[in-house]
VEXKEDREN-316052 format. One line per field, with one value per atom (N, C-alpha, C): residue in three letters; atom name; x, z, y. Coordinates in nm, 3 decimals, always signed. Layout:
N
resn: [Ala/...]
name: [CA/...]
xx: [X/...]
zz: [Z/...]
yy: [Y/...]
REM end
This chain:
151
resn: [Unk/Unk/Unk/Unk/Unk/Unk/Unk/Unk/Unk/Unk/Unk/Unk/Unk/Unk/Unk/Unk/Unk/Unk/Unk/Unk/Unk/Unk/Unk/Unk/Unk/Unk/Unk/Unk/Unk/Unk/Unk/Unk/Unk/Unk/Unk/Unk/Unk/Unk/Unk/Unk/Unk/Unk/Unk/Unk/Unk/Unk/Unk/Unk/Unk/Unk/Unk/Unk/Unk/Unk/Unk/Unk/Unk/Unk/Unk/Unk/Unk/Unk/Unk/Unk/Unk/Unk/Unk/Unk/Unk/Unk/Unk/Unk/Unk/Unk/Unk/Unk/Unk/Unk/Unk/Unk/Unk/Unk/Unk/Unk/Unk/Unk/Unk/Unk/Unk/Unk/Unk/Unk/Unk/Unk/Unk/Unk/Unk/Unk/Unk/Unk/Unk/Unk/Unk/Unk/Unk/Unk/Unk/Unk/Unk/Unk/Unk/Unk/Unk/Unk/Unk/Unk/Unk/Unk/Unk/Unk/Unk/Unk/Unk/Unk/Unk/Unk/Unk/Unk/Unk/Unk/Unk/Unk/Unk/Unk/Unk/Unk/Unk/Unk/Unk/Unk/Unk/Unk/Unk/Unk/Unk/Unk/Unk/Unk/Unk/Unk/Unk/Unk/Unk/Unk/Unk/Unk/Unk/Unk/Unk/Unk/Unk/Unk/Unk/Unk/Unk/Unk/Unk/Unk/Unk/Unk/Unk/Unk/Unk/Unk/Unk/Unk/Unk/Unk/Unk/Unk/Unk/Unk/Unk/Unk/Unk/Unk/Unk/Unk/Unk/Unk/Unk/Unk/Unk/Unk/Unk/Unk/Unk/Unk/Unk/Unk/Unk/Unk/Unk/Unk/Unk/Unk/Unk/Unk/Unk/Unk/Unk/Unk/Unk/Unk/Unk/Unk/Unk/Unk/Unk/Unk/Unk/Unk/Unk/Unk/Unk/Unk/Unk/Unk/Unk/Unk/Unk/Unk/Unk/Unk/Unk/Unk/Unk/Unk/Unk/Unk/Unk/Unk/Unk/Unk/Unk/Unk/Unk/Unk/Unk/Unk/Unk/Unk/Unk/Unk/Unk/Unk/Unk/Unk/Unk/Unk/Unk/Unk/Unk/Unk/Unk/Unk/Unk/Unk/Unk/Unk/Unk/Unk/Unk/Unk/Unk/Unk/Unk/Unk/Unk/Unk/Unk/Unk/Unk/Unk/Unk/Unk/Unk/Unk/Unk/Unk/Unk/Unk/Unk/Unk/Unk/Unk/Unk/Unk/Unk/Unk/Unk/Unk/Unk/Unk/Unk/Unk/Unk/Unk/Unk/Unk/Unk/Unk/Unk/Unk/Unk/Unk/Unk/Unk/Unk/Unk/Unk/Unk/Unk/Unk/Unk/Unk/Unk/Unk/Unk/Unk/Unk/Unk/Unk/Unk/Unk/Unk/Unk/Unk/Unk/Unk/Unk/Unk/Unk/Unk/Unk/Unk/Unk/Unk/Unk/Unk/Unk/Unk/Unk/Unk/Unk/Unk/Unk/Unk/Unk/Unk/Unk/Unk/Unk/Unk/Unk/Unk/Unk/Unk/Unk/Unk/Unk/Unk/Unk/Unk/Unk/Unk/Unk/Unk/Unk/Unk/Unk/Unk/Unk/Unk/Unk/Unk/Unk/Unk/Unk/Unk/Unk/Unk/Unk/Unk/Unk/Unk/Unk/Unk/Unk/Unk/Unk/Unk/Unk/Unk/Unk/Unk/Unk/Unk/Unk/Unk/Unk/Unk/Unk/Unk/Unk/Unk/Unk/Unk/Unk/Unk/Unk/Unk/Unk/Unk/Unk/Unk/Unk/Unk/Unk/Unk/Unk/Unk/Unk/Unk/Unk/Unk/Unk/Unk/Unk/Unk/Unk/Unk/Unk/Unk/Unk/Unk/Unk/Unk/Unk/Unk/Unk/Unk/Unk]
name: [N/CA/C/N/CA/C/N/CA/C/N/CA/C/N/CA/C/N/CA/C/N/CA/C/N/CA/C/N/CA/C/N/CA/C/N/CA/C/N/CA/C/N/CA/C/N/CA/C/N/CA/C/N/CA/C/N/CA/C/N/CA/C/N/CA/C/N/CA/C/N/CA/C/N/CA/C/N/CA/C/N/CA/C/N/CA/C/N/CA/C/N/CA/C/N/CA/C/N/CA/C/N/CA/C/N/CA/C/N/CA/C/N/CA/C/N/CA/C/N/CA/C/N/CA/C/N/CA/C/N/CA/C/N/CA/C/N/CA/C/N/CA/C/N/CA/C/N/CA/C/N/CA/C/N/CA/C/N/CA/C/N/CA/C/N/CA/C/N/CA/C/N/CA/C/N/CA/C/N/CA/C/N/CA/C/N/CA/C/N/CA/C/N/CA/C/N/CA/C/N/CA/C/N/CA/C/N/CA/C/N/CA/C/N/CA/C/N/CA/C/N/CA/C/N/CA/C/N/CA/C/N/CA/C/N/CA/C/N/CA/C/N/CA/C/N/CA/C/N/CA/C/N/CA/C/N/CA/C/N/CA/C/N/CA/C/N/CA/C/N/CA/C/N/CA/C/N/CA/C/N/CA/C/N/CA/C/N/CA/C/N/CA/C/N/CA/C/N/CA/C/N/CA/C/N/CA/C/N/CA/C/N/CA/C/N/CA/C/N/CA/C/N/CA/C/N/CA/C/N/CA/C/N/CA/C/N/CA/C/N/CA/C/N/CA/C/N/CA/C/N/CA/C/N/CA/C/N/CA/C/N/CA/C/N/CA/C/N/CA/C/N/CA/C/N/CA/C/N/CA/C/N/CA/C/N/CA/C/N/CA/C/N/CA/C/N/CA/C/N/CA/C/N/CA/C/N/CA/C/N/CA/C/N/CA/C/N/CA/C/N/CA/C/N/CA/C/N/CA/C/N/CA/C/N/CA/C/N/CA/C/N/CA/C/N/CA/C/N/CA/C/N/CA/C/N/CA/C/N/CA/C/N/CA/C/N/CA/C/N/CA/C/N/CA/C/N/CA/C/N/CA/C/N/CA/C/N/CA/C/N/CA/C/N/CA/C/N/CA/C/N/CA/C/N/CA/C/N/CA/C/N/CA/C/N/CA/C/N/CA/C/N/CA/C/N/CA/C]
xx: [+0.712/+0.770/+0.716/+0.736/+0.663/+0.731/+0.682/+0.770/+0.879/+0.989/+1.099/+1.131/+1.166/+1.182/+1.285/+1.411/+1.541/+1.562/+1.570/+1.602/+1.746/+1.836/+1.958/+1.964/+2.020/+2.109/+2.237/+2.192/+2.297/+2.374/+2.502/+2.634/+2.573/+2.537/+2.488/+2.350/+2.247/+2.103/+2.085/+1.997/+2.013/+1.890/+1.875/+1.767/+1.733/+1.625/+1.531/+1.437/+1.367/+1.315/+1.164/+1.127/+1.223/+1.346/+1.455/+1.554/+1.591/+1.645/+1.722/+1.806/+1.829/+1.933/+2.095/+2.134/+2.322/+2.377/+2.415/+2.517/+2.639/+2.686/+2.805/+2.745/+2.629/+2.589/+2.667/+2.700/+2.762/+2.760/+2.859/+2.855/+2.930/+3.025/+3.033/+2.974/+2.847/+2.740/+2.619/+2.636/+2.582/+2.629/+2.600/+2.581/+2.578/+2.676/+2.604/+2.522/+2.439/+2.354/+2.408/+2.496/+2.553/+2.456/+2.365/+2.315/+2.158/+2.039/+1.912/+1.819/+1.898/+1.818/+1.741/+1.787/+1.753/+1.577/+1.614/+1.481/+1.394/+1.382/+1.334/+1.271/+1.320/+1.282/+1.207/+1.207/+1.098/+0.995/+0.979/+0.885/+0.796/+0.897/+0.783/+0.747/+0.781/+0.732/+0.636/+0.602/+0.550/+0.375/+0.280/+0.154/+0.077/+0.204/+0.165/+0.126/+0.185/+0.226/+0.093/+0.013/-0.108/-0.021/-0.039/+0.025/-0.016/+0.110/+0.107/+0.108/+0.112/+0.118/+0.282/+0.391/+0.499/+0.570/+0.675/+0.705/+0.885/+0.995/+1.098/+1.165/+1.291/+1.366/+1.493/+1.594/+1.749/+1.728/+1.796/+1.784/+1.654/+1.539/+1.442/+1.323/+1.248/+1.101/+0.973/+0.872/+0.758/+0.627/+0.604/+0.486/+0.335/+0.232/+0.112/+0.012/-0.001/-0.038/-0.210/-0.243/-0.414/-0.519/-0.432/-0.506/-0.463/-0.401/-0.414/-0.298/-0.211/-0.094/+0.017/+0.141/+0.277/+0.396/+0.464/+0.612/+0.702/+0.801/+0.871/+0.988/+1.076/+1.168/+1.302/+1.434/+1.531/+1.680/+1.679/+1.804/+1.941/+1.998/+2.107/+2.223/+2.373/+2.486/+2.450/+2.431/+2.385/+2.252/+2.194/+2.014/+1.914/+1.818/+1.689/+1.622/+1.594/+1.519/+1.384/+1.293/+1.146/+1.059/+1.013/+0.958/+0.818/+0.714/+0.607/+0.513/+0.409/+0.303/+0.151/+0.132/+0.086/+0.074/-0.029/-0.072/+0.072/+0.122/+0.235/+0.214/+0.113/+0.068/+0.165/+0.147/+0.240/+0.377/+0.415/+0.583/+0.621/+0.544/+0.519/+0.518/+0.433/+0.449/+0.564/+0.596/+0.722/+0.844/+0.869/+0.951/+0.972/+0.846/+0.815/+0.863/+0.925/+0.897/+1.095/+1.125/+1.285/+1.319/+1.283/+1.328/+1.362/+1.277/+1.247/+1.409/+1.439/+1.606/+1.705/+1.671/+1.766/+1.739/+1.741/+1.710/+1.755/+1.859/+1.951/+1.909/+1.806/+1.738/+1.669/+1.694/+1.597/+1.536/+1.439/+1.377/+1.380/+1.454/+1.469/+1.402/+1.351/+1.266/+1.357/+1.423/+1.501/+1.440/+1.315/+1.229/+1.205/+1.248/+1.226/+1.313/+1.408/+1.530/+1.534/+1.423/+1.386/+1.422/+1.532/+1.498/+1.416/+1.385/+1.235/+1.274/+1.231/+1.207/+1.065/+0.999/+0.897/+0.772/+0.781/+0.693/+0.677/+0.797/+0.803/+0.769/+0.783/+0.733/+0.569/+0.482/+0.378/+0.282/+0.367/+0.318/+0.291/+0.408/+0.413/+0.300/+0.295/+0.183/+0.053/+0.012/-0.112/-0.151/-0.045/-0.060/-0.097/-0.009/+0.015/-0.141/-0.201/-0.353/-0.452/-0.437/-0.535/-0.502/-0.417/-0.391/-0.463/-0.399/-0.479/-0.662/-0.721/-0.881/-0.862/-0.792/-0.846/-0.832/-0.770/-0.754/-0.829/-0.889/-0.988/-1.118/-1.144/-1.322/-1.274/-1.165/-1.194/-1.193/-1.169/-1.183/-1.335/-1.378/-1.538/-1.616/-1.602/-1.663/-1.656/-1.493/-1.504/-1.582/-1.602/-1.641/-1.818/-1.843/-2.034/-2.025/-1.978/-2.030/-2.019/-2.136/-2.170/-2.067/-1.986/-1.920/-1.979/-1.939/-1.938/-2.003/-2.064/-2.131/-2.025/-2.000/-1.939/-2.012/-2.149/-2.226/-2.288]
zz: [+2.032/+1.948/+1.921/+1.815/+1.727/+1.767/+1.684/+1.694/+1.566/+1.625/+1.514/+1.430/+1.290/+1.211/+1.149/+1.127/+1.010/+0.923/+0.776/+0.664/+0.687/+0.672/+0.591/+0.464/+0.432/+0.287/+0.338/+0.357/+0.377/+0.304/+0.352/+0.244/+0.211/+0.308/+0.295/+0.362/+0.285/+0.345/+0.478/+0.520/+0.645/+0.630/+0.656/+0.603/+0.724/+0.739/+0.713/+0.782/+0.742/+0.784/+0.858/+0.973/+1.074/+1.136/+1.161/+1.225/+1.289/+1.381/+1.516/+1.484/+1.545/+1.457/+1.516/+1.482/+1.493/+1.605/+1.720/+1.776/+1.708/+1.606/+1.561/+1.456/+1.433/+1.344/+1.360/+1.287/+1.311/+1.157/+1.178/+1.019/+0.904/+0.940/+0.847/+0.762/+0.806/+0.770/+0.678/+0.667/+0.574/+0.456/+0.352/+0.269/+0.293/+0.264/+0.281/+0.237/+0.294/+0.207/+0.204/+0.066/+0.057/+0.028/-0.077/-0.101/-0.114/-0.027/-0.041/-0.196/-0.265/-0.408/-0.438/-0.459/-0.560/-0.493/-0.331/-0.269/-0.274/-0.262/-0.263/-0.427/-0.525/-0.663/-0.687/-0.584/-0.602/-0.558/-0.427/-0.336/-0.443/-0.495/-0.589/-0.680/-0.776/-0.865/-0.854/-0.711/-0.716/-0.665/-0.733/-0.713/-0.565/-0.514/-0.372/-0.277/-0.348/-0.240/-0.329/-0.237/-0.316/-0.329/-0.437/-0.457/-0.306/-0.259/-0.133/-0.049/-0.014/+0.092/+0.166/+0.075/+0.118/+0.104/+0.237/+0.240/+0.235/+0.192/+0.167/+0.254/+0.289/+0.382/+0.398/+0.280/+0.298/+0.341/+0.381/+0.362/+0.441/+0.511/+0.528/+0.434/+0.477/+0.452/+0.518/+0.534/+0.637/+0.498/+0.525/+0.452/+0.515/+0.530/+0.594/+0.540/+0.594/+0.514/+0.519/+0.423/+0.418/+0.526/+0.654/+0.777/+0.863/+0.840/+0.904/+0.981/+0.965/+1.056/+1.017/+1.018/+0.955/+0.969/+0.892/+0.876/+0.839/+0.975/+0.922/+0.902/+0.789/+0.714/+0.724/+0.774/+0.740/+0.695/+0.650/+0.550/+0.642/+0.673/+0.789/+0.696/+0.758/+0.683/+0.638/+0.766/+0.749/+0.710/+0.712/+0.716/+0.696/+0.688/+0.668/+0.781/+0.898/+1.020/+0.958/+0.997/+1.029/+1.136/+1.181/+1.300/+1.256/+1.364/+1.309/+1.355/+1.304/+1.382/+1.269/+1.214/+1.092/+1.146/+1.054/+1.041/+0.974/+1.066/+1.002/+0.850/+0.799/+0.658/+0.561/+0.637/+0.541/+0.538/+0.629/+0.681/+0.546/+0.549/+0.461/+0.308/+0.263/+0.161/+0.122/+0.176/+0.216/+0.169/+0.236/+0.230/+0.113/+0.022/-0.116/-0.217/-0.208/-0.273/-0.295/-0.126/-0.108/-0.174/-0.175/-0.242/-0.366/-0.444/-0.569/-0.650/-0.512/-0.494/-0.486/-0.395/-0.339/-0.267/-0.381/-0.371/-0.225/-0.174/-0.091/+0.084/+0.040/+0.198/+0.277/+0.433/+0.514/+0.625/+0.700/+0.783/+0.924/+0.976/+1.161/+1.236/+1.291/+1.467/+1.559/+1.591/+1.698/+1.873/+1.863/+1.991/+2.020/+1.883/+1.918/+1.850/+1.840/+1.799/+1.671/+1.573/+1.479/+1.316/+1.230/+1.100/+1.003/+0.937/+0.823/+0.683/+0.570/+0.434/+0.410/+0.326/+0.280/+0.308/+0.292/+0.369/+0.497/+0.569/+0.719/+0.772/+0.722/+0.790/+0.776/+0.645/+0.619/+0.709/+0.760/+0.814/+0.939/+0.993/+1.166/+1.163/+1.060/+1.073/+1.076/+0.987/+1.016/+1.122/+1.175/+1.303/+1.450/+1.388/+1.539/+1.511/+1.430/+1.408/+1.442/+1.404/+1.489/+1.593/+1.662/+1.807/+1.877/+1.870/+1.884/+1.903/+1.781/+1.762/+1.894/+1.866/+1.974/+2.121/+2.121/+2.285/+2.313/+2.211/+2.211/+2.227/+2.126/+2.160/+2.309/+2.329/+2.484/+2.622/+2.572/+2.690/+2.682/+2.543/+2.558/+2.623/+2.596/+2.662/+2.820/+2.836/+3.017/+3.047/+2.969/+3.034/+3.012/+2.966/+2.943/+2.815/+2.735/+2.587/+2.519/+2.440/+2.347/+2.275/+2.213/+2.122/+1.993/+1.846/+1.769/+1.651/+1.569/+1.479/+1.378/+1.318/+1.214/+1.108/+1.144/+1.023/+1.039]
yy: [+0.829/+0.778/+0.648/+0.596/+0.489/+0.350/+0.280/+0.149/+0.150/+0.095/+0.147/-0.013/+0.021/-0.118/-0.070/-0.153/-0.103/-0.168/-0.123/-0.170/-0.177/-0.287/-0.305/-0.362/-0.331/-0.410/-0.502/-0.633/-0.738/-0.781/-0.825/-0.830/-0.998/-1.100/-1.232/-1.242/-1.293/-1.326/-1.399/-1.380/-1.489/-1.559/-1.666/-1.748/-1.869/-1.946/-1.904/-1.751/-1.677/-1.595/-1.623/-1.568/-1.496/-1.557/-1.504/-1.538/-1.396/-1.472/-1.416/-1.322/-1.238/-1.122/-1.164/-1.210/-1.268/-1.196/-1.283/-1.225/-1.124/-1.172/-1.114/-0.985/-1.008/-0.883/-0.757/-0.676/-0.562/-0.475/-0.350/-0.256/-0.350/-0.416/-0.521/-0.604/-0.641/-0.744/-0.623/-0.531/-0.471/-0.384/-0.366/-0.261/-0.091/-0.005/+0.096/+0.175/+0.267/+0.356/+0.489/+0.523/+0.646/+0.748/+0.720/+0.795/+0.725/+0.811/+0.747/+0.828/+0.865/+0.929/+0.830/+0.689/+0.581/+0.526/+0.533/+0.511/+0.659/+0.749/+0.814/+0.842/+0.829/+0.849/+0.704/+0.583/+0.491/+0.527/+0.609/+0.624/+0.749/+0.860/+0.932/+0.851/+0.769/+0.654/+0.594/+0.516/+0.437/+0.473/+0.412/+0.495/+0.448/+0.336/+0.358/+0.458/+0.585/+0.702/+0.801/+0.863/+0.971/+1.078/+1.177/+1.298/+1.400/+1.415/+1.531/+1.422/+1.317/+1.232/+1.227/+1.273/+1.246/+1.383/+1.394/+1.542/+1.471/+1.502/+1.473/+1.581/+1.589/+1.678/+1.596/+1.644/+1.579/+1.443/+1.349/+1.198/+1.147/+1.226/+1.202/+1.226/+1.115/+1.158/+1.138/+1.190/+1.141/+1.122/+0.986/+0.921/+0.943/+1.038/+1.023/+0.902/+0.807/+0.690/+0.675/+0.611/+0.626/+0.563/+0.567/+0.556/+0.640/+0.743/+0.897/+0.883/+0.745/+0.773/+0.823/+0.794/+0.872/+0.723/+0.727/+0.623/+0.788/+0.785/+0.884/+0.791/+0.800/+0.718/+0.843/+0.758/+0.807/+0.762/+0.748/+0.699/+0.711/+0.662/+0.635/+0.569/+0.596/+0.523/+0.378/+0.317/+0.210/+0.115/+0.192/+0.144/+0.234/+0.226/+0.318/+0.277/+0.346/+0.383/+0.434/+0.331/+0.353/+0.370/+0.514/+0.561/+0.490/+0.416/+0.380/+0.442/+0.498/+0.548/+0.526/+0.397/+0.398/+0.197/+0.164/+0.010/-0.040/-0.169/-0.206/-0.291/-0.293/-0.321/-0.254/-0.080/+0.029/+0.006/-0.060/-0.080/-0.179/-0.307/-0.400/-0.352/-0.258/-0.213/-0.116/-0.022/+0.025/-0.027/-0.154/-0.297/-0.308/-0.352/-0.356/-0.244/-0.164/-0.067/-0.034/-0.083/-0.033/-0.184/-0.292/-0.411/-0.394/-0.314/-0.311/-0.247/-0.164/-0.080/-0.161/-0.229/-0.246/-0.394/-0.511/-0.653/-0.735/-0.655/-0.745/-0.699/-0.651/-0.550/-0.674/-0.635/-0.721/-0.636/-0.644/-0.563/-0.607/-0.525/-0.595/-0.490/-0.595/-0.593/-0.573/-0.466/-0.431/-0.498/-0.432/-0.492/-0.628/-0.715/-0.881/-0.905/-0.844/-0.902/-1.029/-0.981/-1.069/-1.020/-1.052/-1.042/-1.099/-0.996/-1.030/-1.040/-1.127/-1.117/-1.065/-1.037/-1.002/-1.072/-1.237/-1.333/-1.306/-1.317/-1.332/-1.235/-1.110/-0.987/-0.993/-1.026/-1.026/-1.091/-1.236/-1.350/-1.276/-1.210/-1.121/-1.061/-0.963/-0.830/-0.914/-0.996/-1.052/-1.142/-1.204/-1.253/-1.191/-1.054/-0.928/-0.896/-0.858/-0.797/-0.940/-1.070/-1.162/-1.191/-1.189/-1.192/-1.067/-0.935/-0.840/-0.827/-0.858/-0.887/-0.996/-1.133/-1.211/-1.137/-1.061/-1.033/-0.949/-0.834/-0.740/-0.833/-0.953/-1.028/-1.031/-1.125/-1.168/-1.082/-0.981/-0.833/-0.818/-0.841/-0.766/-0.886/-1.007/-1.110/-1.108/-1.079/-1.033/-0.931/-0.810/-0.695/-0.714/-0.849/-0.874/-0.854/-0.849/-0.767/-0.918/-0.932/-1.061/-1.080/-1.176/-1.217/-1.169/-1.087/-1.039/-1.199/-1.201/-1.319/-1.312/-1.142/-1.147/-1.152/-1.146/-1.123/-0.960]
REM end
């Protein structure tokens, strides 16, 4: 199992983002996704997805991302679950595609209890990758490796 995100169509936007998931958040806070076809059609039409990189099966699809990972995407009654086994940049790209279909969509990070709009999610991804690189560099110094000069 990868890292899970959920896209919800919100009845009322949460701002500013990132925001904590409100304690009273529930099914009445979201617009249902009765039919995932508009999202599937947007994925099929988007130049983001290479031919043959997406397999559709009912409400689900799997995107084999350019980095060799996958996003397992499943439209459920209340949202779109994204089981992530790829760089989070690809989640941000999918988020943009879904926003073109359903502009009231927000991305929920259930493990951190945060709600994101596109800008806050991209900032979160950049910060997470930067912090991971800093940790790796610090570990390399601890292990006796020379820090990279970047040249």
